[in-house]
C-alpha positions as CSV (number, residue, x, y, z in Angstrom):
1,M,0.0,0.0,0.0
2,G,1.3,3.4,-1.0
3,I,0.6,6.8,0.5
4,R,-2.9,7.7,-0.5
5,V,-3.3,10.9,-2.6
6,A,-6.3,12.5,-4.3
7,V,-6.5,14.8,-7.3
8,A,-9.3,17.5,-7.4
9,G,-9.7,18.8,-11.0
10,A,-8.4,15.6,-12.5
11,S,-10.1,16.2,-15.8
12,G,-7.9,19.2,-16.8
13,Y,-4.5,19.1,-18.4
14,A,-2.6,19.6,-15.1
15,G,-4.8,17.1,-13.4
16,G,-4.2,14.6,-16.2
17,E,-0.4,15.1,-15.8
18,L,-0.8,14.5,-12.1
19,L,-2.6,11.3,-12.7
20,R,0.2,10.1,-15.1
21,L,2.9,11.0,-12.6
22,I,1.1,9.4,-9.7
23,A,0.5,6.2,-11.7
24,G,4.3,5.9,-12.2
25,H,5.3,7.0,-8.7
26,P,6.8,4.2,-6.5
27,N,5.3,5.5,-3.2
28,L,1.9,7.0,-4.1
29,E,-1.5,5.4,-4.6
30,L,-4.4,7.2,-6.1
31,A,-7.3,7.3,-3.6
32,A,-9.7,9.5,-5.5
33,A,-9.9,11.7,-8.6
34,T,-12.6,14.3,-9.1
35,G,-13.9,16.6,-11.8
36,F,-16.8,19.0,-12.5
37,A,-18.5,18.5,-15.9
38,Q,-16.6,15.2,-16.3
39,A,-17.8,13.7,-13.0
40,G,-19.0,10.1,-13.7
41,S,-16.7,9.6,-16.6
42,T,-13.7,7.2,-16.4
43,I,-10.2,8.4,-16.5
44,G,-9.6,6.4,-19.6
45,S,-12.3,8.3,-21.5
46,V,-11.0,11.7,-20.3
47,H,-7.2,11.0,-20.4
48,P,-6.8,8.0,-22.8
49,H,-3.0,8.1,-22.3
50,V,-3.3,7.1,-18.6
51,R,-4.1,3.5,-19.2
52,S,-3.1,2.1,-15.8
53,L,-5.9,4.2,-14.2
54,A,-8.3,3.9,-17.2
55,G,-11.2,2.3,-15.2
56,V,-11.2,4.8,-12.3
57,V,-14.4,6.9,-12.3
58,L,-14.1,10.6,-11.6
59,A,-16.1,11.7,-8.6
60,K,-17.8,15.0,-8.1
61,T,-15.4,17.7,-6.7
62,E,-16.5,17.8,-3.1
63,A,-14.4,17.7,0.1
64,A,-16.0,14.4,1.1
65,A,-14.6,12.7,-1.9
66,L,-11.0,13.8,-1.0
67,A,-11.0,13.7,2.8
68,D,-9.7,10.1,3.2
69,A,-6.4,10.8,1.4
70,D,-3.1,11.5,3.1
71,L,-2.4,14.4,0.7
72,V,-4.7,16.2,-1.8
73,F,-3.6,18.0,-5.0
74,L,-6.0,20.8,-5.9
75,A,-5.7,21.4,-9.6
76,L,-8.6,23.8,-9.8
77,P,-9.1,27.2,-11.5
78,H,-7.8,30.2,-9.7
79,G,-10.0,31.2,-6.9
80,E,-11.7,27.8,-6.4
81,S,-9.2,26.1,-4.1
82,A,-9.8,28.0,-0.9
83,A,-13.4,26.8,-0.4
84,I,-12.4,23.1,-0.8
85,A,-9.3,23.5,1.3
86,A,-11.3,25.0,4.2
87,Q,-13.5,21.8,4.3
88,L,-10.6,19.3,4.5
89,P,-9.4,18.0,7.8
90,E,-6.2,19.5,9.2
91,S,-4.6,16.1,9.1
92,V,-4.8,16.1,5.3
93,K,-1.8,17.7,3.6
94,I,-2.6,19.9,0.6
95,V,-0.7,21.1,-2.5
96,D,-2.6,23.8,-4.3
97,L,-1.7,24.1,-8.0
98,G,-3.9,27.3,-8.3
99,A,-2.9,30.8,-7.3
100,D,-5.2,31.1,-4.2
101,F,-2.5,31.0,-1.6
102,R,0.7,32.1,-3.4
103,L,0.7,35.8,-2.7
104,R,1.5,37.5,0.6
105,D,0.1,40.9,-0.4
106,A,-3.7,41.0,-0.5
107,A,-3.5,44.2,-2.6
108,A,-1.5,42.4,-5.3
109,W,-4.1,39.6,-5.3
110,T,-7.0,42.1,-5.7
111,K,-5.1,43.8,-8.6
112,Y,-4.7,40.6,-10.7
113,Y,-7.5,38.2,-9.5
114,P,-11.2,38.3,-8.8
115,G,-12.6,37.5,-5.4
116,P,-11.1,37.9,-1.9
117,H,-7.6,37.1,-0.9
118,A,-7.7,33.6,0.8
119,G,-4.4,33.9,2.7
120,T,-0.8,32.7,2.2
121,W,0.7,29.2,2.3
122,T,4.3,28.1,2.1
123,Y,5.6,28.8,-1.4
124,G,6.4,25.7,-3.3
125,L,9.7,26.3,-5.0
126,P,12.3,24.1,-3.3
127,E,15.2,25.6,-5.3
128,L,14.9,29.0,-3.6
129,P,17.3,29.4,-0.6
130,G,15.8,27.9,2.6
131,Q,12.5,27.0,0.9
132,R,13.1,23.2,0.8
133,E,13.1,23.0,4.6
134,L,10.0,25.1,4.9
135,I,8.1,22.9,2.4
136,A,9.1,19.7,4.2
137,A,7.8,21.1,7.5
138,S,4.5,22.3,6.0
139,S,1.1,20.7,5.6
140,R,-0.2,23.4,3.2
141,V,1.9,24.4,0.1
142,A,1.1,26.8,-2.7
143,N,2.6,25.4,-6.0
144,T,4.3,27.9,-8.3
145,G,2.8,29.2,-11.5
146,C,4.2,28.0,-14.8
147,Y,5.6,31.3,-16.1
148,A,6.6,32.1,-12.6
149,V,8.8,29.1,-12.0
150,T,10.5,29.5,-15.4
151,T,11.3,33.2,-14.7
152,I,12.1,33.0,-11.0
153,L,14.7,30.3,-11.5
154,A,16.4,32.5,-14.2
155,L,16.3,35.7,-12.1
156,A,16.3,35.1,-8.3
157,P,20.0,34.2,-7.9
158,L,21.1,37.2,-10.0
159,I,19.2,39.6,-7.8
160,A,20.3,37.9,-4.6
161,A,23.9,38.2,-5.7
162,G,23.5,41.9,-6.5
163,L,24.3,41.4,-10.1
164,A,20.9,42.3,-11.6
165,D,19.0,45.5,-11.0
166,P,15.6,44.6,-9.3
167,D,14.1,47.8,-10.7
168,D,14.8,47.0,-14.4
169,V,13.6,43.5,-15.4
170,V,12.0,42.6,-18.7
171,V,10.5,39.2,-19.5
172,V,9.3,38.0,-22.9
173,A,8.0,34.4,-22.7
174,A,6.1,32.0,-24.9
175,S,3.9,29.2,-23.7
176,G,2.2,26.2,-25.3
177,T,-1.6,26.2,-25.6
178,S,-2.0,23.8,-22.7
179,G,-1.2,26.7,-20.4
180,A,-4.6,28.1,-21.1
181,G,-6.4,25.1,-19.7
182,R,-8.7,22.5,-21.3
183,S,-11.9,24.5,-21.7
184,A,-12.9,25.2,-25.3
185,K,-11.9,28.7,-26.4
186,Q,-12.0,30.0,-30.0
187,H,-8.5,31.5,-29.9
188,L,-7.1,28.1,-29.0
189,L,-8.6,26.2,-32.0
190,A,-5.9,24.6,-34.1
191,T,-6.9,26.8,-37.1
192,E,-6.3,29.9,-35.0
193,V,-3.0,28.8,-33.4
194,M,-1.2,26.8,-36.1
195,G,1.3,29.0,-38.0
196,S,0.7,32.0,-35.8
197,M,2.0,33.6,-32.6
198,S,0.2,36.2,-30.5
199,T,0.6,38.1,-27.2
200,Y,-2.1,37.9,-24.5
201,K,-2.7,39.6,-21.2
202,T,-0.1,42.1,-22.4
203,G,1.1,44.3,-19.6
204,A,-1.2,42.6,-17.0
205,H,-0.3,39.0,-16.5
206,Q,-1.3,37.5,-13.1
207,H,2.1,35.9,-12.6
208,V,3.9,39.2,-12.3
209,P,3.3,39.8,-8.5
210,E,4.3,36.2,-7.8
211,I,7.5,36.6,-9.8
212,K,8.3,39.8,-8.0
213,Q,7.6,38.3,-4.6
214,A,9.8,35.2,-5.1
215,S,12.6,36.7,-7.1
216,G,13.2,40.1,-5.3
217,A,12.4,42.1,-8.5
218,R,10.7,45.4,-7.8
219,S,9.7,46.5,-11.3
220,L,9.0,43.9,-14.0
221,S,7.6,44.2,-17.5
222,M,6.2,40.9,-18.8
223,T,4.9,40.1,-22.3
224,P,3.5,36.6,-22.5
225,M,3.0,34.9,-25.9
226,L,1.0,32.0,-27.2
227,A,3.1,29.6,-29.3
228,P,1.8,27.0,-31.8
229,M,2.8,24.0,-29.6
230,P,0.9,22.0,-27.0
231,R,3.3,22.4,-24.1
232,G,6.5,24.1,-23.0
233,I,7.6,27.6,-21.9
234,L,10.6,29.5,-23.2
235,A,11.3,32.7,-21.3
236,T,13.9,35.4,-22.1
237,V,14.6,37.4,-19.0
238,T,16.8,40.5,-19.2
239,A,18.0,42.9,-16.5
240,R,20.3,45.9,-16.2
241,P,23.6,44.7,-14.7
242,L,24.8,46.1,-11.4
243,G,28.2,44.3,-11.3
244,G,30.7,42.6,-13.5
245,A,30.2,39.0,-12.5
246,D,29.5,36.4,-15.1
247,P,25.7,35.7,-14.9
248,R,26.1,32.1,-16.0
249,A,28.7,31.4,-13.3
250,V,26.3,32.9,-10.7
251,L,23.5,30.6,-11.9
252,A,25.7,27.6,-12.0
253,A,26.9,28.2,-8.4
254,A,23.3,28.7,-7.2
255,Y,22.0,25.5,-8.7
256,E,25.0,23.2,-8.1
257,G,23.7,19.9,-7.0
258,E,20.1,20.7,-7.8
259,P,18.6,17.6,-9.6
260,F,16.1,19.5,-11.7
261,V,17.8,22.8,-12.6
262,H,20.4,22.6,-15.3
263,V,22.7,25.4,-16.4
264,L,23.7,24.3,-19.9
265,P,27.3,24.3,-21.2
266,E,28.6,27.4,-22.8
267,G,27.1,28.0,-26.2
268,Q,24.2,25.6,-25.7
269,W,20.8,27.3,-25.4
270,P,17.6,26.0,-23.9
271,L,14.9,24.3,-26.1
272,T,11.4,23.7,-25.0
273,G,11.4,20.3,-26.8
274,A,14.3,19.2,-24.6
275,T,12.2,19.6,-21.4
276,F,9.0,17.9,-22.6
277,G,7.8,15.3,-20.1
278,S,10.5,16.2,-17.6
279,N,10.6,18.1,-14.3
280,S,13.7,19.9,-15.4
281,A,14.5,23.6,-16.1
282,H,17.2,24.4,-18.6
283,L,19.0,27.8,-18.2
284,Q,21.7,29.7,-20.2
285,A,22.9,33.3,-19.6
286,T,25.1,35.9,-21.3
287,A,25.6,39.6,-21.6
288,D,24.1,41.5,-24.6
289,V,27.0,42.8,-26.7
290,D,25.2,46.0,-27.6
291,S,23.3,47.1,-24.4
292,G,25.3,45.2,-21.8
293,R,22.0,43.8,-20.3
294,I,22.0,40.4,-18.7
295,V,20.1,37.9,-20.8
296,V,18.9,34.6,-19.3
297,V,16.9,32.1,-21.4
298,S,14.9,29.5,-19.4
299,A,12.9,26.5,-20.7
300,T,10.5,24.3,-18.8
301,D,7.5,22.0,-19.5
302,N,4.6,24.0,-18.3
303,L,2.6,20.9,-17.3
304,V,5.5,19.3,-15.4
305,K,8.0,21.7,-13.7
306,G,5.4,24.4,-14.2
307,A,2.5,22.5,-12.6
308,A,2.1,18.7,-11.9
309,G,5.8,17.8,-11.6
310,Q,6.5,20.7,-9.2
311,A,3.5,19.6,-7.2
312,I,4.8,16.0,-6.9
313,Q,8.3,17.4,-6.0
314,N,6.6,19.4,-3.2
315,A,4.5,16.5,-2.1
316,N,7.6,14.3,-1.9
317,L,9.2,16.7,0.5
318,M,6.0,17.1,2.6
319,L,5.7,13.3,2.9
320,G,9.4,12.6,3.7
321,L,10.0,10.9,0.4
322,P,13.1,11.3,-1.8
323,E,12.5,14.6,-3.6
324,T,13.1,13.1,-7.1
325,A,10.8,10.1,-6.6
326,G,8.5,9.5,-9.6
327,L,9.9,12.5,-11.5
328,A,11.9,12.4,-14.8
329,I,15.1,14.5,-15.2
330,D,15.3,13.6,-18.8
331,G,12.9,14.9,-21.5
332,I,11.2,13.1,-24.4
333,A,12.3,13.7,-28.0
334,P,11.5,14.1,-30.8
C-alpha cells in the first residue's frame, strides 16, 4: 500500500499530468480523482493516455470525496481552491496548483485576480534558498505558477547576488496552448493557433506579482505569448547589470547539486522540446554585446515543472520521500 493521494480537478491538463505521474510513482497510490463536468466519466475516457488508471471513475469535486487521502492535490481554476481546502481535515496535507495561496500581499491579489484574498501558504519552489526545509515542514503548500517558476529560476540568484537591477527587469515568454487550460476557447482552436504567434494579457499577466515576490524584483515588465505548440515555456529574462560578475557562473553556483535545474554548457541554449515530459528547467545566460544587459533564457515543460511535476516534488518533501521520486530529469524527444 502506497501513500494515498487524491486529485481534485483531475479532468484538466494539469490534473491529467498529475494522474500520469502518480501512476508511475513508486510510493503514491491514487485514492480519489474528481472533476466537474466530467464527473461520472472514467479516467480512460478523459485521459486515454493514462491506461493504468483507465477504469477509475471521476467523482464530483467535493471535500467528502477527498478527505480520506493523506495528501490532496488541488488542480482547480484560480479562486476555487480555498473553499475546498477549508473543508478538508487539518490532518490532510494539501498542495494547491492554483494561485489562491501564493501571494502574501492582499492588494496584489486584488489587482490581478477576482474575489477575496484567501491567505498565504508556504511557497512551493524548493530551489529557492531555505525553501526546501519550509516545504518539508508544511502541511499546506502553494505550488508555483508556470511562467513564474520558469522566470524565478532565471532571475532570483542574479538579484540575490547583487548582479541584476531589481528595478529594471523585462520578461518575454512564450507558452504552449495547454497553459490556457482545457476549456474550449475559440482563440485556442488549431486553425487559430497553427502557424501563428500572438501576445495575450499584455502588460497585466497574473504571474507578475508572484515573480516579484519570489525573485526580489521590484519592477518587472512581462509580455506573454501563445506559441503554436501544445506544451512548454521559453522565457527570455533581461535585466540591467549592477556588477561585472558572469551571470552564467552565478546561476551555476546557485544550482550546483540541484537535480532539476540545469545550467547548460557554454554555447548551448535551452529548447522547449528538450524539457518535454521532464521536471527539469534548462538555463543559459550571457551579456548582450550592444546594451550590456544580462540575458537569461529559461525553458520548462509548463505541465510538469510548471505544474504537476512541481506539485509532486513538493509532495515528496512534505511526505518525507526522496525529492526526485516519480519524476523524470530527462525529457522526451523528438
